[in-house]
C-alpha positions in Angstrom: 103.0 50.5 131.7 103.8 50.1 128.0 106.9 48.1 127.1 109.5 50.4 125.5 111.1 49.5 122.2 114.9 49.2 122.2 116.1 51.4 119.3 119.6 51.0 117.8 121.3 53.3 115.4 124.9 53.9 114.5 127.0 56.3 112.5 130.6 56.4 111.2 132.8 58.9 113.0 133.3 61.6 110.3 134.1 64.4 112.8 132.0 67.5 112.9 128.5 66.9 111.6 126.9 68.9 108.8 123.4 70.0 108.1 122.7 66.8 106.2 123.6 64.7 109.2 121.6 67.0 111.5 118.4 67.0 109.5 118.7 63.4 108.3 119.8 61.6 111.5 120.6 63.6 114.6 117.2 65.3 115.0 115.6 61.8 114.7 117.9 60.4 117.3 116.8 63.1 119.8 113.1 62.6 119.0 113.3 58.8 119.4 114.3 59.2 123.0 110.7 59.9 123.9 109.2 56.5 124.9 112.1 54.3 123.7 115.3 52.8 125.1 117.9 54.0 122.7 121.3 52.7 121.9 123.4 55.1 119.8 126.7 53.9 118.6 129.7 55.7 117.0 130.8 52.9 114.7 134.6 53.3 114.5 135.3 49.7 113.3 133.0 50.3 110.3 135.0 53.3 109.4 138.1 51.2 108.9 136.6 49.5 105.8 137.2 52.7 103.8 139.5 54.9 105.9 143.2 54.1 105.7 144.6 57.1 107.6 143.3 56.9 111.2 145.4 59.7 112.6 142.3 61.8 113.2 140.0 58.9 114.2 139.8 59.6 118.0 139.3 63.3 117.4 136.6 62.6 114.9 134.9 60.3 117.5 135.0 63.2 120.0 133.7 65.7 117.5 130.7 63.5 116.6 130.0 62.8 120.3 130.0 66.6 121.0 127.5 67.2 118.2 125.2 64.4 119.5 125.3 65.6 123.1 124.8 69.2 122.1 121.8 68.3 120.0 120.1 66.7 123.0 121.0 63.1 123.3 120.7 62.2 127.0 123.5 59.9 128.0 122.0 59.2 131.4 118.7 57.9 130.1 120.1 56.4 126.8 123.2 54.4 125.9 125.8 56.3 123.8 129.1 54.7 123.2 131.9 53.8 120.7 131.6 50.5 118.8 135.1 49.2 119.5 134.6 49.7 123.2 132.3 46.6 123.2 134.5 43.8 121.7 131.6 41.3 121.8 130.4 42.8 118.5 133.4 41.5 116.6 132.9 38.0 118.2 129.2 38.0 117.1 130.2 39.3 113.7 132.5 36.3 113.2 129.8 33.9 114.4 127.1 35.4 112.1 129.5 35.3 109.1 129.2 31.5 109.4 125.5 31.6 108.4 125.8 34.3 105.7 126.0 33.4 102.0 128.7 35.3 100.3 126.6 35.9 97.2 124.0 37.7 99.3 126.7 40.2 100.5 128.0 41.0 97.1 124.5 41.6 95.8 123.6 44.3 98.4 123.4 47.8 96.7 125.6 49.5 99.3 128.5 47.1 98.7 128.3 47.8 95.0 128.3 51.5 95.7 131.2 51.3 98.0 133.2 49.1 95.7 132.7 51.7 92.9 133.8 54.5 95.2 136.9 52.5 96.5 137.9 50.2 93.6 141.5 49.8 95.0 140.3 48.9 98.5 137.6 46.3 98.2 138.7 44.5 101.3 137.1 41.6 103.3 135.8 44.1 105.9 133.9 46.0 103.2 132.3 42.8 101.9 131.4 41.8 105.5 130.2 45.3 106.5 126.5 44.2 106.6 127.3 41.3 108.8 129.0 43.6 111.3 126.0 45.9 111.0 123.7 43.0 111.8 125.9 42.2 114.8 125.6 45.8 116.0 121.8 45.5 115.9 121.1 42.1 117.4 123.8 42.3 120.0 121.7 44.8 122.0 118.4 42.9 121.7 117.2 45.6 119.4 113.6 45.4 118.2 113.3 48.7 116.3 115.8 50.2 113.8 115.2 53.6 112.3 116.4 53.8 108.7 115.8 55.6 105.5 114.3 53.7 102.6 117.8 53.2 101.0 118.9 51.2 104.1 115.9 48.9 104.1 117.8 46.0 102.3 120.3 46.0 105.2 117.6 45.5 107.8 115.9 42.8 105.8 119.4 41.2 105.5 119.8 41.3 109.3 116.4 39.7 109.7 117.5 36.9 107.4 120.7 36.3 109.3 118.7 36.1 112.6 116.3 33.5 111.1 119.3 31.5 109.7 121.1 31.5 113.0 118.1 30.6 115.1 117.1 27.9 112.6 120.5 26.3 112.4 121.0 26.2 116.2 117.4 25.5 117.2 117.1 28.5 119.4 115.6 32.0 119.8 118.8 33.6 121.1 118.6 36.5 118.6 115.7 38.9 118.1 114.4 39.7 114.6 114.4 43.5 114.5 111.7 45.6 112.9 112.3 48.5 110.7 111.1 52.0 111.3 111.2 53.9 108.0 112.1 57.5 108.7 111.5 60.4 106.4 114.9 61.7 105.6 115.0 65.0 103.8 117.4 65.1 100.9 119.8 67.9 101.8 121.8 69.2 98.8 125.2 70.7 99.3 126.2 74.2 98.5 126.5 73.2 94.8 122.8 72.6 94.7 123.3 69.4 92.8 125.0 66.7 94.9 124.0 65.4 98.3 125.7 67.4 101.1 128.9 65.7 102.1 132.4 66.4 103.3 134.1 64.4 100.5 132.7 66.9 98.0 133.4 69.9 100.3 129.9 71.1 99.7 128.7 70.9 103.3 127.8 73.4 106.1 129.0 72.3 109.6 126.5 72.8 112.3 129.3 73.6 114.8 130.9 76.3 112.6 131.0 79.9 113.8 128.4 82.3 112.6 131.0 83.8 110.2 131.9 80.4 108.8 128.3 79.6 108.3 127.5 82.8 106.5 130.5 82.4 104.2 129.4 78.9 103.2 125.8 80.0 102.7 126.9 82.8 100.5 128.6 80.2 98.3 125.4 78.3 97.7 124.1 78.0 94.2 120.6 79.4 93.7 118.3 79.3 90.6 120.9 78.7 87.8 118.6 80.5 85.3 118.7 83.7 87.3 121.6 85.7 85.9 121.0 89.3 86.9 119.4 90.8 90.0 116.5 92.0 87.9 115.7 88.6 86.6 112.7 86.9 88.1 113.6 83.6 89.8 112.0 80.3 90.4 112.2 79.4 94.1 110.9 75.8 93.4 114.3 75.0 91.9 116.4 77.0 94.4 118.3 75.0 97.0 118.4 78.1 99.3 114.7 78.4 99.2 114.3 74.7 100.2 116.4 75.4 103.3 114.3 78.6 104.1 111.3 76.2 104.4 113.1 74.5 107.2 114.9 77.3 109.0 112.8 80.4 108.3 109.3 81.5 109.5 106.2 80.7 107.4 105.8 84.4 106.8 109.3 84.8 105.5 109.0 81.7 103.3 105.8 83.1 101.8 107.4 86.4 101.2 110.5 85.0 99.6 108.3 82.7 97.4 106.5 85.8 96.0 109.4 88.3 95.9 111.8 85.9 94.2 109.4 85.4 91.3 109.0 89.1 90.8 112.7 89.9 91.4 111.6 91.8 94.5 114.4 90.1 96.4 117.9 89.2 95.1 119.8 86.0 95.7 122.3 87.7 97.9 119.7 89.1 100.2 117.9 85.8 100.2 121.1 84.0 101.3 121.9 86.6 103.9 118.4 86.0 105.5 118.9 82.3 105.4 122.3 82.5 107.1 120.9 84.8 109.8 118.0 82.4 110.5 120.2 79.3 110.4 122.7 80.9 112.9 119.8 81.8 115.2 118.5 78.3 115.1 121.9 76.8 115.8 122.9 79.3 118.5 121.6 77.1 121.5 123.2 74.0 120.0 126.6 75.8 119.6 126.5 77.1 123.2 125.8 73.7 124.6 128.5 72.2 122.4 131.0 74.7 123.7 130.1 73.7 127.2 130.8 70.0 126.5 133.9 70.8 124.5 135.4 72.7 127.5 135.8 69.3 129.2 136.7 66.6 126.6 137.6 64.1 129.3 134.1 64.2 130.6 132.8 63.4 127.2 135.1 60.3 127.0 133.8 59.3 130.4 130.3 59.5 129.1 131.3 57.2 126.2 133.0 54.8 128.6 130.0 54.7 130.8 127.8 54.0 127.8 130.1 51.2 126.7 130.0 49.7 130.2 126.2 49.6 130.1 126.3 48.3 126.5 128.6 45.5 127.5 126.1 44.2 130.1 123.6 43.7 127.4 126.2 42.3 124.9 127.5 39.8 127.5 124.0 38.4 128.1 123.4 38.1 124.4 126.7 36.3 123.8 126.1 34.0 126.7 122.9 32.9 125.0 124.6 32.7 121.6 127.4 30.5 123.0 124.9 28.3 124.8 122.8 27.8 121.6 125.9 26.8 119.6 127.5 24.7 122.3 130.6 26.8 122.7 132.3 26.9 126.1 131.0 29.5 128.6 133.0 32.6 128.8 133.2 35.1 131.6 133.2 38.5 129.9 
């Protein structure tokens, strides 16, 4: 029997997920369950680096969990939990910070990006974010991390930390994870310019009602050069057409590609068809989500069970880390 890879991935609890999250991450989470042991984490401590108002934090965790479960993550076969429910991660974060050069942290592109976005809140946690990410990964004996190309520097950074730790303490306590580069589609928001995101209010929630979804779709920007209904359009520069290629049938895509260029179909009808097809695709997901949402306590129990199983792995890793360093043994 082939040995399964252990996959780790985490996401900040931003509440209800949108199409960008769904196409870029959640679908991949579900697919990776085939043939792998997966550890999926809602990283609430990470969120504290940029979020000051936590009044909605628990609700956001629940909303994200509902979306993951409804999309098809199997909490019985895989581990799904909340980061702060496994306190060993903060202990390992502290230990790993001792082998991390400060200059390396401030050179990472994501730190520079976050610092630009939050110039008045460049806190220690933001600087140390990659160390906590590394702790997340190695704590669970992860050997495969699915990431987009933009996250590659963080995985290489994690590998460097592992090598530094193992070299300093003459051990093999931590595993050096491998990177699995995933093809993440660039999903533009309803403005057709910026990447879909809640901060810009240009997103479409996958858990929205059919009416809400249609309303948001009808706001989408199409070919900016097409002013009148009788103007021929260019589907290759139309964000709506790019989504048709994902959610509509090949026959519909081919028809729209032709009819748009000849003004045989207008932007309004094109968006109505996309909204209809998107709602049809999301209908099973929404039904499953409603089933889970009817019993939120059961969802928290799923997360607690996942954390319990995660702590078993985390405790073993920390026992090896403490042994390698020479720290006293601790009964977790």
